[in-house]
C-alpha positions as CSV (number, residue, x, y, z in Angstrom):
1,M,-6.3,-27.6,-19.5
2,Q,-5.2,-24.1,-18.8
3,Q,-7.2,-21.1,-19.9
4,N,-4.4,-19.9,-22.4
5,N,-4.3,-23.3,-24.0
6,I,-8.0,-23.2,-24.8
7,T,-7.9,-19.6,-26.0
8,D,-5.0,-20.4,-28.3
9,Q,-7.0,-23.2,-30.0
10,P,-8.7,-22.6,-33.4
11,V,-12.3,-21.4,-33.1
12,P,-13.8,-24.7,-34.5
13,L,-12.1,-26.6,-31.7
14,Q,-13.4,-24.2,-29.1
15,Q,-16.9,-24.7,-30.6
16,A,-16.5,-28.4,-30.3
17,L,-15.4,-28.0,-26.6
18,A,-18.5,-25.9,-25.9
19,Q,-20.8,-28.5,-27.5
20,Q,-19.1,-31.4,-25.6
21,A,-19.6,-29.5,-22.3
22,A,-23.2,-28.8,-23.2
23,N,-23.7,-32.5,-23.9
24,G,-22.5,-33.4,-20.5
25,E,-18.9,-34.5,-21.2
26,E,-17.2,-34.3,-17.8
27,T,-13.7,-33.2,-18.9
28,A,-15.0,-30.6,-21.3
29,R,-17.4,-29.2,-18.7
30,R,-14.5,-28.9,-16.2
31,Q,-12.4,-27.1,-18.8
32,V,-15.2,-24.6,-19.6
33,N,-15.8,-24.0,-15.9
34,E,-12.1,-23.3,-15.3
35,L,-12.0,-21.1,-18.4
36,V,-14.6,-18.7,-17.1
37,A,-13.7,-18.9,-13.4
38,P,-11.6,-15.6,-13.3
39,V,-14.5,-13.7,-14.9
40,I,-17.0,-15.1,-12.4
41,S,-14.7,-14.4,-9.4
42,Y,-14.3,-10.8,-10.5
43,Q,-18.0,-10.2,-11.3
44,S,-19.4,-12.0,-8.2
45,S,-17.0,-9.9,-6.0
46,R,-17.9,-6.7,-7.9
47,F,-21.7,-7.2,-7.8
48,C,-21.9,-8.5,-4.3
49,K,-19.8,-5.7,-2.8
50,R,-21.9,-3.1,-4.6
51,F,-25.0,-4.1,-2.7
52,C,-23.4,-5.2,0.6
53,R,-24.8,-2.7,3.1
54,E,-25.9,-4.4,6.3
55,N,-24.5,-7.9,5.8
56,K,-20.9,-6.8,6.3
57,F,-21.8,-5.8,9.8
58,N,-23.4,-9.1,10.7
59,Y,-21.7,-11.8,8.7
60,S,-18.2,-13.0,7.6
61,C,-17.6,-12.3,3.9
62,T,-16.6,-15.3,1.8
63,L,-15.3,-13.2,-1.2
64,N,-11.7,-13.1,-2.1
65,P,-10.6,-10.5,-1.0
66,P,-13.4,-10.2,1.5
67,V,-15.3,-7.0,2.4
68,P,-13.7,-5.3,5.4
69,Q,-15.8,-5.9,8.5
70,S,-15.8,-5.1,12.2
71,V,-17.3,-8.3,13.4
72,N,-15.2,-11.4,14.0
73,G,-16.4,-15.0,14.5
74,S,-19.8,-14.3,12.9
75,A,-21.7,-16.7,10.7
76,L,-20.6,-16.9,7.0
77,C,-22.5,-14.7,4.5
78,E,-24.0,-16.9,1.8
79,W,-24.3,-14.3,-1.0
80,G,-20.8,-14.5,-2.2
81,N,-20.7,-18.2,-2.9
82,A,-24.3,-18.2,-4.1
83,S,-23.5,-15.4,-6.6
84,Y,-20.6,-17.5,-7.9
85,G,-22.9,-20.5,-8.4
86,W,-25.6,-18.4,-10.1
87,M,-23.1,-16.9,-12.5
88,L,-21.6,-20.3,-13.3
89,N,-25.0,-21.7,-14.1
90,D,-26.0,-18.7,-16.2
91,L,-22.8,-18.4,-18.3
92,C,-22.1,-22.2,-18.7
93,S,-25.7,-23.4,-19.2
94,N,-26.2,-25.9,-22.0
95,Q,-28.3,-23.3,-23.9
96,R,-25.6,-20.7,-23.6
97,L,-22.8,-23.0,-24.7
98,L,-24.8,-24.3,-27.7
99,K,-25.4,-20.7,-28.9
100,Y,-21.6,-20.1,-29.2
101,E,-20.8,-19.9,-32.9
102,G,-17.4,-18.2,-32.9
103,R,-18.6,-15.4,-35.2
104,N,-16.0,-13.0,-36.5
105,G,-13.3,-15.2,-34.9
106,A,-14.6,-14.7,-31.3
107,G,-13.1,-17.3,-28.9
108,L,-15.2,-19.0,-26.2
109,F,-13.6,-16.9,-23.4
110,A,-14.3,-13.6,-25.3
111,Y,-17.9,-14.8,-25.9
112,L,-18.5,-15.5,-22.2
113,Y,-16.6,-12.5,-21.1
114,Q,-18.8,-10.1,-23.1
115,I,-21.9,-11.7,-21.8
116,A,-20.7,-11.4,-18.2
117,N,-20.1,-7.7,-18.8
118,S,-23.5,-7.0,-20.4
119,L,-26.3,-5.1,-18.9
120,P,-28.9,-8.0,-19.2
121,F,-26.5,-10.3,-17.3
122,Y,-26.3,-7.6,-14.5
123,E,-30.1,-7.2,-14.5
124,R,-30.6,-11.0,-14.3
125,W,-28.3,-11.2,-11.3
126,K,-30.2,-8.4,-9.6
127,D,-33.5,-10.1,-10.3
128,W,-32.1,-13.3,-8.7
129,R,-30.5,-11.4,-5.8
130,F,-33.5,-9.3,-4.9
131,G,-36.5,-10.8,-6.7
132,R,-38.4,-14.0,-6.9
133,H,-35.5,-16.1,-8.0
134,I,-33.8,-15.8,-4.7
135,H,-31.2,-18.2,-3.4
136,V,-32.9,-20.4,-0.8
137,P,-30.4,-20.5,2.2
138,T,-29.0,-24.0,2.8
139,Y,-30.1,-23.9,6.4
140,I,-33.7,-23.5,5.2
141,Q,-33.3,-26.4,2.7
142,A,-31.9,-28.6,5.5
143,L,-35.1,-28.2,7.6
144,N,-37.3,-30.4,5.4
145,P,-37.4,-31.6,1.8
146,R,-40.3,-29.2,1.2
147,A,-38.9,-26.3,3.2
148,G,-37.4,-24.6,0.1
149,R,-40.8,-24.4,-1.7
150,V,-42.6,-23.4,1.5
151,F,-40.0,-20.6,1.9
152,M,-40.7,-19.3,-1.6
153,L,-44.5,-19.4,-1.1
154,L,-44.1,-17.5,2.2
155,R,-42.2,-14.8,0.3
156,S,-45.2,-14.6,-2.0
157,N,-47.4,-13.8,1.0
158,E,-49.4,-17.1,0.6
159,S,-51.4,-18.2,3.5
160,T,-50.6,-21.4,5.4
161,E,-53.8,-23.0,4.0
162,N,-52.8,-22.1,0.4
163,I,-49.3,-23.4,0.9
164,A,-50.6,-26.7,2.3
165,Q,-53.0,-27.1,-0.7
166,T,-50.3,-26.1,-3.3
167,L,-47.8,-28.6,-1.9
168,S,-50.4,-31.3,-1.0
169,L,-49.2,-31.3,2.6
170,P,-51.2,-31.7,5.8
171,L,-52.1,-28.3,7.3
172,L,-50.4,-29.1,10.6
173,E,-47.2,-30.2,9.0
174,T,-47.2,-27.0,6.9
175,E,-47.7,-24.8,9.9
176,Q,-44.8,-26.5,11.7
177,I,-42.5,-25.9,8.7
178,C,-43.5,-22.3,8.4
179,Q,-42.9,-21.8,12.2
180,Q,-39.5,-23.4,11.8
181,I,-38.5,-21.2,8.9
182,V,-39.6,-18.0,10.7
183,L,-37.9,-19.0,13.9
184,L,-34.7,-19.9,12.1
185,L,-34.6,-16.6,10.1
186,T,-35.3,-14.7,13.2
187,Q,-32.4,-16.3,15.1
188,K,-30.1,-15.6,12.2
189,R,-31.4,-12.0,11.9
190,R,-32.5,-12.6,8.3
191,L,-36.3,-12.4,8.6
192,H,-36.1,-9.7,5.9
193,L,-35.6,-12.4,3.3
194,L,-39.4,-13.1,3.5
195,N,-40.0,-9.5,2.3
196,P,-38.1,-8.9,-0.9
197,P,-37.8,-5.3,-2.2
198,V,-39.2,-4.4,-5.5
199,N,-36.5,-4.4,-8.2
200,I,-36.9,-2.2,-11.4
201,S,-35.2,-3.6,-14.4
202,L,-33.2,-1.3,-16.7
203,T,-33.8,-3.7,-19.7
204,E,-36.9,-3.4,-21.8
205,S,-39.8,-5.7,-21.2
206,T,-40.7,-8.0,-24.1
207,T,-44.0,-9.2,-25.3
208,D,-43.1,-11.9,-27.7
209,G,-41.7,-14.4,-25.1
210,T,-38.1,-13.4,-25.7
211,T,-36.2,-13.2,-22.4
212,A,-33.2,-11.1,-21.4
213,H,-31.3,-14.4,-21.3
214,Q,-31.7,-14.7,-25.1
215,Q,-30.9,-11.0,-25.8
216,D,-27.4,-10.6,-24.3
217,L,-25.4,-11.8,-27.2
218,A,-21.7,-11.1,-27.0
219,D,-20.4,-8.0,-28.8
220,Y,-18.8,-10.1,-31.4
221,D,-22.2,-11.5,-32.3
222,E,-23.9,-8.2,-32.5
223,S,-24.8,-6.2,-35.7
224,P,-22.4,-3.4,-36.7
225,E,-25.2,-0.9,-35.9
226,N,-25.4,-2.1,-32.3
227,Q,-21.6,-2.1,-32.0
228,Q,-21.6,1.5,-33.3
229,Q,-24.2,2.5,-30.8
230,K,-22.3,1.1,-27.9
231,Q,-19.2,2.9,-29.1
232,Q,-21.0,6.2,-29.3
233,L,-22.3,5.6,-25.7
234,S,-18.7,4.8,-24.6
235,D,-17.3,7.9,-26.3
236,A,-20.1,10.1,-24.8
237,W,-19.6,8.6,-21.4
238,G,-15.9,9.5,-21.5
239,K,-16.8,13.1,-22.0
240,L,-18.7,13.4,-18.7
241,N,-16.8,14.6,-15.8
242,P,-16.1,12.3,-12.8
243,V,-18.9,13.8,-10.7
244,E,-21.5,13.3,-13.5
245,Q,-20.3,9.7,-14.0
246,F,-20.5,9.0,-10.3
247,V,-24.1,10.3,-9.9
248,I,-25.4,8.4,-13.0
249,E,-23.7,5.2,-11.9
250,A,-25.0,5.5,-8.3
251,L,-28.6,6.6,-9.0
252,T,-29.3,5.0,-12.3
253,L,-27.1,1.9,-12.8
254,E,-26.7,0.8,-9.1
255,E,-30.1,2.2,-8.0
256,Q,-28.7,3.5,-4.7
257,D,-30.8,5.5,-2.4
258,A,-30.4,9.2,-2.9
259,K,-29.5,9.8,0.7
260,Y,-26.5,7.5,0.5
261,V,-25.3,9.3,-2.7
262,L,-25.7,12.7,-0.9
263,Q,-23.7,11.4,2.1
264,A,-20.9,10.3,-0.3
265,L,-20.8,13.7,-2.0
266,N,-20.8,15.4,1.4
267,K,-18.0,13.2,2.6
268,M,-15.9,14.1,-0.4
269,D,-17.1,17.8,-0.1
270,I,-18.3,17.8,-3.7
271,S,-20.9,20.4,-4.7
272,I,-23.1,19.7,-7.7
273,K,-24.8,23.2,-7.8
274,E,-22.9,26.4,-7.9
275,G,-23.3,28.4,-4.7
276,V,-24.6,25.4,-2.8
277,A,-22.3,23.6,-0.4
278,A,-22.2,19.8,-0.6
279,K,-23.7,19.5,2.9
280,D,-26.6,21.7,1.9
281,T,-27.5,19.8,-1.3
282,S,-31.1,18.5,-1.4
283,V,-32.5,15.3,-2.9
284,Q,-34.4,17.4,-5.4
285,Q,-31.2,19.1,-6.6
286,L,-29.5,15.7,-6.9
287,Y,-32.2,14.3,-9.1
288,Y,-32.2,17.5,-11.2
289,F,-28.5,17.1,-11.6
290,R,-29.0,13.5,-12.8
291,R,-31.7,14.6,-15.2
292,K,-29.4,17.3,-16.7
293,T,-26.6,14.8,-17.0
294,L,-28.7,12.2,-18.8
295,A,-29.9,14.9,-21.2
296,K,-26.3,15.9,-21.8
297,L,-25.4,12.3,-22.5
298,A,-28.2,11.8,-24.9
299,G,-27.3,15.0,-26.7
300,M,-23.7,13.9,-27.2
301,M,-24.9,10.7,-28.7
302,G,-26.8,12.7,-31.3
């Protein structure tokens, strides 16, 4: 079934389709996966490229279109396909599909589209991409049935003895698996995967057990007050000039390193302080500019 055929159906039929897919009906599941495929392709490409810094120099990109690269014949980068798989699992999980109620006439595609473009969705992807919920490379999984769990425990800085005890494995076997993992990552120049960077979430932490996964309801399912707030933010954002938007996006939303932002401003010869050339702008001046812009944004929102 084509996407436009599903979106043209009455909302109750789309609800039934979502419930059938959640209940494991194969045809319904395939139709839902096909429905959301364009959104996932776009977002996986957008997110992955945003944080592709070193990989593009060492691996062949699997995105469509791929990231331009200078190395030919290198190993395939796993992050593009892995991001697609993560987004498919998140958007089309049973829990997600069963939550679809078609409020205010929202179709299934619109419901999933709004979630895929929400901040909690972006934050969850970053938690997975950089945090503990990392994709275990397939070449690690192929080493041993327990290699995936050993890999995750190594990332947590667990000792070999603790790993062996946790997994109920002989110490000698555990040491061999650890050595194989380290050797393979070294050969593939991906030893950094054992040392994940700290990722700061832009979403608020919760204390009542509510997860971000439960918070990112589609716009159609939000209260009028929340929709009004988002519209105010959108209107205020539109009043910022392109340089202000660029700095907020780079430093706050994308969490880029300040030196890379300064390099970009210098390359475009854009000054953020009167009387100071772009090439002479300091990190302190950049952060001060961001602070002023955030205050300006808050002021325009009332």
